[in-house]
N, C-alpha and C positions, 0 to 999 in steps of 0.2 A: 829691822823695824817692821811690824805687822800693820797693814792697812785694813781698817774695818770698813765694810760696805755700809753706806748710809741709805736709808729709805725715806722717802717723803710720805707724810701722813695726810691722805686726802681729806679735805674738809676741816682740818684742824686749824684753830685760831691761836695765834701767839698771845700768851697772857700779858706780855709787855706792850707790844705795839698794835695789837688787835688785827694784824694782817692775816688773811686766810690763805691756806695752801703754801706756807713758807717754812713749815717745821720739818726738819730732817731728824730721824731717829737712828741710833745705833746702840749696840750692846758690847761691852768690854769687861770681861771677868765678872759676869753676873751683875753688872751695873749698867742700867739703861740710861742713856743720855739723849737729850735733844737740843738742837740749836735752831734758831730762827735765822734763815739766810738773809733776811732783810735788815734786821736791827742788831743781830749778833747775840741776842739773849740766849743763855744756856741754862739747863737744869739737869740734875742727876737724881736717880732714884735706884736704890738697891732692890734687887728682886727678892721679895719676901716669900715665905712658904705658904702653902694652902691653909695651914692651921691659923695663920695670922689673918687671913682674909675671911674666915668664918665668923658669923655673928656669935655673940655670947649667948649661952643658953637662956638667960633671963630676958633676952630681947626677941626670942622666937615665940610667936603667937601660937602656931600649930604647924603640923607637918601633914601634907596631903598624901594619902595612901589610896591610889585608885584600885578599885576592885575588879 
């Protein structure tokens, strides 16, 4: 069994109990998970690609090109 190292997220607030500095984050097989050590709330999110994070071309107002 492989043990994953958990890291606390400074300043993060639990979406369930609203406690600050109680969220621990870890990654396992490209799936990020976190848990609130106070109330036990957990959430998982798969790691998306950069293409998924880019805005749609119709949502871009303009691109800055410094000279």
